[in-house]
TORVEXMI-884602 format. One record per residue (C-alpha): y negated, x negated, z; residue in three letters. Coordinates in steps of 0.02 Angstrom, whole numbers, plus 50000, padded with zeros to 5 digits. Each point is the difference from the previous one (the first is absolute). Example, Ala and Ser with C-alpha at 12.3 -4.5 7.8 and 13.67 -1.06 7.14 Angstrom:
BEGIN
502254938550390Ala 498284993149967Ser 
***
This chain:
BEGIN
534584610952228Met 499214986350109Lys 500064981949964Asn 500974987950125Arg 499144984050059Thr 500764983850057Asn 499504991050132Lys 499704982349960Pro 501524989050072Arg 499504982350072Lys 500334985049886Ser 501354987850018Ala 498604988150035Lys 499375012150158Thr 501694999650052Arg 500094981949993His 498444996750096Val 500555011650143Leu 501574991850032Ser 499194982650003Leu 498865007750142Leu 501405008450116Met 501024981949979Leu 498294991450060Leu 499895013250138Leu 501804997950046Met 500004980650008Ala 498155002550124Met 500955011250109Leu 501464987950026Asn 498824986050020Ala 498975008250107Asn 501695004550099Arg 500354980550016Met 498404996850073Met 500424989850169Gly 501754997749945Gln 500014982650060Thr 500734986250137Thr 499394983050031Val 501114985650010Pro 500284996850179Asp 500634989850119Thr 501185006450171Val 500964995750159Cys 501745000050015Leu 500515016850092Gly 498265008149986Ser 499685017649922Gln 498665002449870Lys 499245015449940His 499565000049791Tyr 499125014749930Trp 499075003649807Val 498885014649968Asp 500855017550014Glu 499895013649861Ser 500235015950011Val 502165005249960Gly 500434982949969Ala 501494991450066Val 500144981250025Tyr 501524985649955Ile 500024988350118Trp 500984983049978Arg 500414983250062Ile 500834985649861Asp 500225016049920Gly 501015010650130Ile 499185018850026Gln 499255002850187Gln 500425014950083Pro 498095007749995Ser 499235010749853Val 498095000350060Thr 498734991749977His 500304987650151Glu 501584989750089Ile 500364990550139Phe 501054986149982Ile 500724988750130Asn 500244981749924Trp 501694993650077Ser 500534987449870Thr 498934982149989Leu 499504997349797Gly 498565007049853Asn 500525017249952Phe 499255011649859Asn 499285015350067Leu 499705014249875Thr 499445018449979Val 499925011449849Gln 499215018249987Glu 500925013949950Lys 498795014049964Ser 500125018750034Ala 500175001449823Glu 501624987549998Asp 498924986549910Cys 500204982150043Phe 498714987550041Gly 499724981150006Glu 501184989850133Ile 499044992550109Lys 500514982250094Ser 499674989450123Ser 500994985250072Ile 500335000150181Val 500324984750090Glu 501124998350174Val 499584986250102Asn 501174996050158Pro 499305004950165Ala 499704987950141Gly 501384991250099Gln 500064990950162Val 501504992650068Asn 500525007250186Gln 499154988550131Pro 501114995950163Pro 499555006050146Asn 498994986450108Gln 500305001650209Val 498774985750084Leu 499274996950193Cys 498435001950066Asp 498784985449950Ser 501404993349873Ser 499264999649817Phe 500635006549875Ser 500594991649846Ser 499085005749819Leu 500715016849933Ile 500124995849810Ala 500835016849889Phe 500924998349851Thr 500275009649838Thr 501595001449865Ile 498405003749881Asn 499954985249883Ser 498615008549882Ile 498275003950039Gly 499074996450174Thr 500575006150170Thr 498975003850147Thr 500175005250166Tyr 499245012450129Thr 500715001250156Trp 499525010850169Thr 500544994550182Asn 499875017950122Asn 499884989350175Asp 498604986849988Thr 500414994850194Thr 501354989049948Ile 498494988849917Gly 500255004149812Leu 498565007649911Ala 500225020849949Ala 500144995149825Ser 499844987349872Gly 500304992449805Thr 501424988349954Gly 500884988850122Ser 499995004850204Ile 499504981750069Pro 500424993850143Ala 499275007350154Phe 500064999050185Arg 501275012250076Ala 499415010350147Leu 500815011450121Asn 499234999750186Ser 501285011950054Gly 501645002150068Thr 500845008349867Gly 500184995349810Pro 498715003849880Val 500635008249824Ile 498565000849860Ala 500725008749823Thr 499214987549832Ile 500075011849852Ile 499854987949828Val 499605009249860Ile 500284990449796Pro 498485000149873His 500764995549825Leu 498584996249883Leu 500294999549815Ile 498574998349901Gly 498765011750056Ser 501315011850079Val 500725000750190Thr 501575005450051Cys 500315003350185Asp 501784997850072Gly 500975006450140Leu 499524992950159Pro 501074990350111Gln 499895002450195Thr 500324987850115Phe 499624995050210Thr 499164987350101Ile 500725000450163Thr 499024992450136Val 501094994450171Asn 499024997350140Pro 500134983050099Asn 500665003850199Pro 499084993950138Thr 500994989950134Leu 499485001850198Thr 500934992750132Thr 500285002850193Ile 499404989550083Pro 498704991549890Ala 500444983949932Pro 500144983450118Asn 501225005550125Gln 500594988450160Glu 501855003450086Ile 501004990450112Cys 501414989049945Ser 501865011349978Gly 498815014949971Thr 499955013849845Ser 498424999449892Thr 499835019749966Asn 498995001749876Ile 499755018949917Ala 499255002549823Leu 499475012549919Asn 499385005749832Ser 498855014149937Asn 501175004049871Ile 501745008050027Pro 501324988749944Gly 499154983050009Thr 501394984850005Leu 499234989350121Ile 500694980950006Ser 499734986450079Trp 500524982650008Val 499764986550152Pro 499374983849988Gly 499954987050140Leu 498024994750014Thr 500024988250156Ser 501224992550107Gly 501935005750017Ser 500665017550007Ala 501585008149944Ser 500545020849968Gly 498835001549880Phe 500715009849824Leu 499255007249874Pro 500275019049961Gly 499245017349968Ser 499865016450099Gly 498495008150111Ser 500304985750134Ala 500114983850034Ile 501224997250163Ser 500764985349990Gln 500264988350177Ile 498964982449973Leu 500704985150111Thr 498904984750038Asn 501044985350068Pro 498464989150064Ser 499445006650147Phe 498414988649968Thr 499425004449824Thr 499745016949926Pro 500815003949856Ala 498995012849858Val 501035011049859Val 499165008849862Thr 500525014349920Tyr 499325005249808Thr 500085017450002Ile 500045009649819Thr 499905018350003Pro 500505005949817Val 500255017549907Val 500295004349843Asn 499774983849929Gly 498365000050071Cys 499704986150137Thr 498655002250156Gly 499094987750110Asn 501094986450037Ile 499884995750206Ile 500414981150076Asn 500495006050194Phe 499964985250113Pro 501184999250168Val 499854988550128Thr 501464995450081Val 
***
């Protein structure tokens, strides 16, 4: 009969120590999973999209919440479109592959308004005239709003770009048709150290040319009493309204009247047989509100 030898059994103290070691190991693993699971306080602009993330643990899912409302993402990263002003509490919590929940990490996100600029009116100017100062305005009452602008046609006499208001400038157009420059202004709202750009506004500055008036014959005509002036009036710009106002410069004469058109055909009469009379026509061309060269045309009768 053989003797039966029993194997020594682990003491209760040993088992307790092993249990503590296992718990410590699990705690360290969970702690390692949470490394990098942090976000930082953030300031964003209204309407912007922001990317947030934490360090990823294999097999884990992540629970993202904004003010307690769970978000669709279950990965270690999330893209958020901030569409409401205010302060929001963004949190993330890791759930490990072993269904262990990590610490909730949180961060405050401040959403600032975007810059805003009121729609500027379109401007219409004439060649060689001076514009008025164009000062931009905003409805925003917080922070500091600044503006940058661009001009796509510098031939009008305005710089290609600038900041702040558009200063007064001398408009230029030596051609025969209107020149239309497009101005784009962008507002920038500074709150603290964060600048939020707003939607651009577009307006135009139109510079119309001044018409050039010529006459046939050239000024200073002599006619006999009882005959017509027959002065042809021409402009380099189609559609120009040419008008005239006559005045008696010397002597005595009749038959002259104010009018408009492409020719001055008026029969002038001088009742004197010895003293010439002089009638001067002041002729003015106007097109699109722009006045061209004024000609004083004397007619000796």
